[in-house]
Structures are given as C-alpha cells and as structure tokens.
N, C-alpha and C positions, 0 to 999 in steps of 0.2 A: 579286321584285315590288317595285320601288323607285319611289316617287312623290315628287315635288317638293311636299310638303304646304304649303299656306297656311292660316292661320286668320284671315284678315282679317275675315269675317263675325262670327264669335263674339268676336272681340277688339274689334271697332269698336261692337257693337251690344249693347243690354241684355239679358241673359238673365233667365229666370225664376228668382226666389230660391227657389222651392219645388222641391226635387229628387225629390219623390214623382211617380211616374207614375200619377196619378189623374185622372180626367175632371173638368174644372173650368173656371171662368173665370179666364183668365190676364190680369193687368194689367201696365202699365208694362214690358212686355217684347216683344221681337221673336221670341223663341223659347224653347223649353224643352229641356233636356237629356234625352235618353232613349236607351235601349238597344234595339236590334232584338230581337225574340222568337227564341229558339233554336228552329231546325228539327230534325225528328227524323231525317230521312234525304235530305238535299239532293242534288240531282243536276243538272248543267248540261245544258240542252237545246241552247242556240244561243249564239254570241257574235259580235258585230259586229267583225271584224278590223280594219275601217276606223276604228272609234271607238276600238278598243284602242290603235291606233297613235297617234291624236291625244292620248292620255293618256300616251304615252311608254312603252307596255307592249309586250310581244312575245307572239307566239303561244304560246310555252312558259309564259309568265305565266298565260295563260288556262286552261291545262290543269293548274295547280298546285291543290294542296288549299287553299292560302292564298287564292288568288283565289276558289275556290269558297266557302270559309268566310265571307270578308268579304261577297261579293255575295249571300249567303243569310242574313246576319245572325248567323252563328255565331262570328264573330270581329270584332274591331275593329282597324283599322289603327293601328299604333303612333303615339302622340302625337297622336291626334284624339279628338274628343268628339262623337258623333252628336247631332243635335237635330232637333226638329220646329218649323216656323215657326207663329207666331199671325197669323191674318188673319180678316177678316170678309167680307161680300159680299152682294151683291143677287142673289138667287136667283128666276128667272122674274119680275124686276121689283119683288121685295119685299126689304126689309133683312132679312137672316136672323140678324143678330148675329155673334157669334164663331163661326168655322168652324175654320179651321187645317189643319194636316197631319194628318188623321185616319188615313191609312194610308200616309203616306209619312214617311220618315226620312232626313234628309240625313247622309251618312256623313263626308264631308270635302270640302275645296277642294283642287285640285291645279293646278299650272301647268306647261305643257310648250310649247316653241316660242313663247313670249310669248302663250300663250292660257290664260286662267284657266278651269277647269271646276268645277262642283259635281256630285258624285256623289251619287245619291240611290237608295234602295231603295222600291219601291211594293209594299206587301202585306207588310211586315216586322213587323207587330204594332202593338198599341194605343199611343196617345199621349195626352197630356191633351186633345186635340182630336178624339178618336174619338167623342165623343158616345154614341150607342147602338150603334155598330159595333165590330168586333173588330180593325180595323186590317189584316186580312188580304186577300188577293187570290185568285182562281181562275185555273185555267189558261186558260180561254177568253178572259176579258178581257185577261189578261197577253200571250197571243199576239197579240191584236188591237192592243194598244199597242206591243208590240215591232215587229211588221211595219209598222205604220202610220207610226210616227215616223221610221223609216229610209226607207220609201217616200216620204214627204213631203219629206225632205232631198233625195233624188235627182230629185224633181220640181221642185226648186228653191223650195220653199215654206219660209219661215222657221219652224223647228221646234225643239223640245227633241229630244234623240237618245236612242238606246237602246244600251246596252252588252251587257247579257246577259239571257238568259231561262232561269230555273231552276225545277225542282220543289222543293218543300219536303218532300215525303214525308208531309205532313199532309193531313188531310181538312177542308174548310171548308163550313159549312151555308150555303146561299144560296137565296133566293126569286127566281128569275131573273126572271120576269115579274110579281113583286109580286101574285100571285094566290092567295096561301096555300099554294102547293104548294112547300115548302121541300125541298131535297135536298142530300145531301153531294156536294161536287166535289173534284177535285184541287186542292191548294193550290200557289201559284206566286208567284214574286218577279220582277220586272223591275228591273234596275238601269238607271236612266235619268240622262241627263247633260245639263247646260245651263251656260251661263256664269253664270246665276242663275235661280232658280225664284221670284223675287219678283213679286207679282200686284198688281193694282189694289187688291184687298182688304187687303193689308198696310198701305196707306196710309188707306184708308177706316176700318179699325178704330180707329186712333189719333184720327182726325178725329171720329168719332162720339163717342167718349169724351172729347173735348176735351183730349187729352193732346198738346198742341202740342210740347212739349218733345222727346218722343220721335218725333213726326211729322217734325220738323226733323232730328233725328239721323239717322233712316232715309232721308230725302230727300237730305240731304247725303252720306251714304255711297253711295247709289245713283248720284248724279251724279259723285263722284269715281271710282268704280270702272268705271262703264259708259257715262258721257257725259263724260269728262274735258275734252273739247273745249270744253265750256261755261264753264269757268273756276270760280272761287271762289264759294262760295254768296252769293246776292243776290236780291233781288226779280226782277231781270231774268233771272238764272240760272234761277230756278224757273219763270218764264213759258217760257223757251226749253226747259227740260226737258220741260215739258207739250207743247209743240210737237212735239218730237222723238217722244215717246211717241204722240201723235196720228198723226204721219206713218208711224211704223212699224206701228201698228195698221191704218191703211188699206192699206198696202201688203201686209201679211199677208192681209187679208180679199179683196183684189183677187186675190191668187195663189189663194185658196180658190175664188173665183168662176171664175177661169180653168180650173181643172182640175175643176170640178164637185164639190168637197168641201163637205160639210155638217158642221159641228162637233157640233150637236146639244145643246150645253149651254153657251151663251155667257154664263154668270153672270160677275159681276165677279171673283169668286174664281178663275175659270178664264181670266182675261185676263193675259197676261204683260206686265210692265213693259217688257220688251225687244222687244215685238212678235213673240213666238215662239208658235207653236201649242202648247198645253199642255193636258195632261189629256184623253187619248184614251178617252173613254167611249162612249156610243151615237153615234158618228159614222157617216157613209156617204158613198158617192159617188152622185151622180145616175146613175141608169141611164136611165129616160125622163125627158127634159129637163122639168123642172116646177119653177117658182118656188115653189111651195107645198109642196114635199116636205120632210118632217123625218124623221130616223131614230129620233127619241126617243119611246118610248111614253108617257112623262110629259108630252110636249108635244103629244100627238095632237089634243087638243081645239082648243087655241088657236093652236097652231103659231107660237109666238112666235120660235122659233129656225129657222125654214124657211129654205131656201136663198136665196130673193129678199129676205129680211129681214136677212140677216147684215151688209150695210153699214150699215143703219140702227141695228141693235143695237150695232155698234161705236161709233156716234155716242152712243147712249144711255149706253153704259158709260163713254165718255170724259167725259160730263157728270157721272157719279158721281165720277170720278177729279179733275175740275176742282173740284167741291165739297170733296173731301178736301184738296186743295192750296191752296184759297182762304185758309185761315188764315195761310199763309206769304206770300201776296201781297197780300191785303187789297184787292183791286181786281178787279171782275168783268169789265170791259171787255177786257182783253187776253185772258182765257180764253174769252170769248164770241166774240172775233175768231177764235181759233184754231178753234173748233168750227164756225164759218161757213166758215172755209177748208176744213175737212174736207168739208163738203157740196159745196162747189164743185169741190174736187179729185176727189171721188168721181165726179161727172158727167164730168170730163175723163178720168179714168183708166179709167173704165168703157168709154167710147167708144173709147179708144185700145186697151184690151185686146181688145174685140171685133173692132177693125179688124185687129189682129194675128192673131187667130184666122182671119180671113178672108183674110189675105195682101194687105191694103191698106195702103199707105204714104203716098200723097198725100193731100192735103186735098180733100174734096168735101162740100158742104153737104147733099147727099143721103144721105150715109152714115147718119145717126141713122135715117132712114126705112127705109133697106135693113135695117138691123140689127133695128129693131123688127118689121118683117114677118117676118124670119127667125125670130125669137123666138116670134112668134104662130104660125107654120107649125109649129115644133118641137113646139108643144103641141096641135095638131090631133089627133094620134094619138100613142100612146107611141113616142117616137123616142129611140134610144141617143145620148147626147151625146158620149161619148167616140169611138164609132165614126164618127158623122156628121162631126165636125170632122176627125179623122184622114183619113178617105177624101176629104174635101173638097179636100185638098191636090192630089189627082190629077185634079180637075175640069178638063175641057178645053172643053166646049161644052154648051149646053143640051139638045142632042140626046141626051146619054148620062148625064143626071143621075140616072136611075132606078136605076142600079147603086148609087149612094150610098144612096138610100132603101130599095131592097130590102134591103141589108145592115143598115140602121139601125132600121127599124120593126119593132115587136114582133108586131103582129096585121095581116097583110096584108088581112084581111077588112074592116078599117075604112078601107082606102085607097079612098075613093070618088071619083067623077068630080069631085066639088067640091074634095076635098082634092088630087087630081091637078092641077086646073086652077091652084089657088093656088101649088103648088110649081113647076109649069112657069113661071108668071109671074115668081116670084122668081128662079129660076136664069136666066131670060133678062135680067133686070136685073143679076144678079151677073156673068154673061157680059160685058155691056156695060161694067159697071164695071172688070172685070179688064183690058179692052182699053185703058181710059184709063190704067191703070198702066204699061203697055209694059214690064213686068218679065218677064224671060225665065222661061218656065214651070218649068223645072228649078230655077232659083234660087228661085223663089216656093215650090215644092213643099218644098225644103230647109228654107226659113225656116218655113213652117207646120208641118213635122213637128217642128221643134225647139221649137215653142211649143205644139203640141197632142199630148199624150202618146198613145202607142198602148196602154200597160198602166198600169192603176191597180188599186188594192186593193179590188176589188168585194166587198161583204159575203158573197157566196156562196163566193168564193175563200177568204176568211179562215175561214168556217164549215167548209169542207172540210178546211182544215188543222187546225182544231180537233177535228173528228170523228176524224181519223187520229191526232192527238196523244192523244186520250183512250183510243185502243187501244194507245198506246205506240210509234206510228210517227210519227217527226218529219221524215221525208224531205220532206213537202209544204212544212213550214215553210221548209226549207232551199231548196227550188225556188222558192218565191214570193219569198224574200228575194232570191235572185240575179236572177229576172226583174225585180223592181222596182228593182233598182240601175241599170237601163238603161231607163227608161220611155220615152224617145223613140227608142231604137233599133228596128230591124225585128225582131230576133231571131227569124228563122224557125223555129229549134228550140222556141220557146215560143209558136207561133201559136196553139195551142189556147186561150190565155189572152186573145187578142183576139177576144172573142165576146160576144154579148148574154147576159144573165142567162138561165139555162135556166129553163124553165117550173116545174119542181119547186121552185125557189128563191123563187118569187114570194110566197108566204105562209109560208115555212118559218121557224121561230124562229131568229134570228141573221142572217137573210138579208135580211129587210125591215125590220122594226121591232126596235129594241133597247131595253133599260132600262139605268138607271144601275148596275144590280147588277154587283159586282165580287167 
C-alpha cells in the first residue's frame, strides 16, 4: 500500500498548539492533531474499487491488514499526522459557535494522476470538537453514507466520495429517535474522500472571532489549491472566489432538485467550499413529489430544509459566507451583486432543468406555465417523482398517458374525475408542445433517460440493507452498490428496484423520517 502523501494542509495552515485531545474551544487554528480511537475487532464490509483506483491503490491493497488497520483507526500511515478541523456554523438559521469535526478525523492528503485527495474517517473517535458526543458512528448511518455518496457520484451530482465501510467490533449507544430510548448498536467507520472537506463554517468561525489574519491565510490557501485560475490573492481575487463558490453551490443544488434529493441538514457547517454534497445524515429522495417534504425529524415542525426550499437555503448560506469574507474585501456591493446573480441564475437554471426533464430543447414562452401546471398536478395525489419522469420518456400521445400515472400514483382511490381531467388537459398540452420540437421520439427518449434516473437510493432500500447487515448479511449492500453505479441504465436484472415505496415502509423508522443520530 503505497501512497503519494502530501501534507500541504497541515504545512500551510496553523495547528492547534494544545496537543491534548480534550473538548474545548480552539482558537487561532484551522485544525487540531488527533489520533483515531483504537477499535477492538475491525472487519471490512465493502470497498469502492473505483475510488480505490483513483487513489492509486489496487484490489490487493484493499484486502491487506494494513488497509484495514488504517481505515479503521488502528494504524496511522507513515509520515502522516491525522487531524480534526475547526469550524463553526449556522444551524437551523442560528449561529451555533464552534462546531468542528466532532466525529471525523482526516488521515492524510494523497495525490494520484494529478488529483489531490483528502482521506477521512467518520466515526473514528472523539476530537476536541466532539462536544457532548463520543465521536463514533453506528452501522446504519455508515451504510447510508457509504451507499449514498457513491450513488450521488454516479447520478452526476457533485459529492464527496466513499472508499470503504467497516465494522469496528465495538458497541455504540445511541438514541435513534431522540425519544429517550437509547440502545446499543454496531459501531462502524466510513472512510470518505474528497479534494477537500473545507466548509463555509471554517471561514465563518475566524470571521466571527475577528481573526482576520487566519481568515486570510485560510482563504489564500483555498484559492491556491482549489481555485488557482483566480490568480494571486487580492480584493478582486476574493470577490471572484466568492462568485465561484456561489456558482458551484447553485449547480450542486440544482442537481439535487433534478434527481429529487433532499439533504435534510443544510447548515452552513455542512456546505462544502467546493460545491460538493457533504455529510449524509437524515437525507432522502422524494417518493411522492412534494415541495414541502423533509426527511429530518428535527426539521419536522418548521421544514426549513424541505425540498422546495433548498435553493433558497443555498442563498441564505451564501449570505453567511459573504459576511465571513467581507473583512477581506471591505465592500458589500460586489458580494451583493453575486448574490443577486444567484437568484437570477436559479430561475434560469430551474427552468432549463425542468425542460430537460421533459425533453424540451427549443424556446417557448409558455414553458413556465406548462411546468407549473405539471408541478401542481404532481401534488394533487401522491405521485412518485422518479417513476413518473422516467416513464415520461416513453410518452407518445395523450391517449395513452394513463399508463404513466397508473405506475406512478400511490393510491388509485384518490384518482378522481377532477384529478383525471387536470392530467388529461396537461398531457394534451405536453403532446402539442412535443410536436413543436420535431425531435425524433427515439432520440428524445434517449436524452430524457440520460437525465431522469431509473434507480435512486430510496430510504426503504437503504433500510433493507441495514436490516440485513445487522444480521451479518452484507449481500444487499453489494447489490445496491452495483445497481446505483448505473442509475440511468435499464438494468432489467434489477427491475425490482424500479418500484414505488412499499406500503410497509410508509411510516417505518428509517424509511420515512430520520434523525441526525449517528
């Protein structure tokens, strides 16, 4: 197991001078050195061979004891110094102060094929930022993170990646629903990978503390390593840096909207400075199309992070990042202009995204109305988003639209004459609009199927894999991992996963609402 180790992060950025792994406020530092917790009886459950190759490793590396020990915290790769990052964040709209890597430990940076990666363990023990937590993770949340990050990558959504999933051999006490019923669960560790795990909150923490020197040091480092095209640090460079982050953030969220993904916890400490989906906690995919749906039990009342609000929350979070970067720019106007551009670009990109989902390429002033009517209809009765849009690619005429709806709606008893009339009216308009395109039906179907996935990681699928894994059977993890590597392919051998959520999963824990418990 040979890696091309780089230490640019810990070399360029200030470390915590206190070497003790005690929970405390950490000042004037980007990170604290910390060792992962030793695990009692680690075992490897699954490895992403694709991610393995991107690090320059081989299949035989993944089966070695050295790999297992490093990826479960029992060994440290030579000439590396693991660390946990310091950052703050706005949680549910309120400043939460110092947060930091409470259960994540960065192992090392490595470079292969001109790509730099940070390898990190999630669930590897406490750090100075663990607050009241133990820094550990359980099998159920680790399976969800492992499967989802790789599934998102293959959907084409910007994301952090996953390298391996392991059991620790230890038991971890968790109150899964925060209802006072704690229980021991199997402990696990996910090794996850990204060019960087820097978040909006890293910059916010220095700005709130008026530590402008370290704010500048961190910003300059980030630009040098991840936005080098912007050039040497200057006021204009910082402005363009913020613009790039805003553009990447919007692109990421539009990809979430396209596939029906709901993050669930869009706090600023969960927002990547590279526009990557990060921290897979209580996420979920829309089953019934619903702008008001959130998978997070903590957000059940106010639904701040609901599906339809994600673009607006992205903007709100960017406002917080703008405030953090302001001391380096000392001028509000250019930052405000970028935020205004985000709003304008969201409208344009949202329209374009929906047009592509519908197979429309030419300009038509009536398209926004056609799309609005569709979204209204999808919410008349519970209608499966993924199935509806996937089957829509095979639409030929308004005379056969009921096949699409019959396969998509959850409760046929709610399909009244009034609902039927609204759908028939929409499909007639859609048919007329498609005729204006004059696009070959086969080509249109091909393009729509490359944009509308057939397979997504529905919560009930992940829960089934979790239930089997808790019995010691990991075959379903492997099956879902392979299905989700080709989400746009037909994969007839996996047709059973192209199905509406079963009724048993409607209110089952882990299949509908989830907590942040990990």
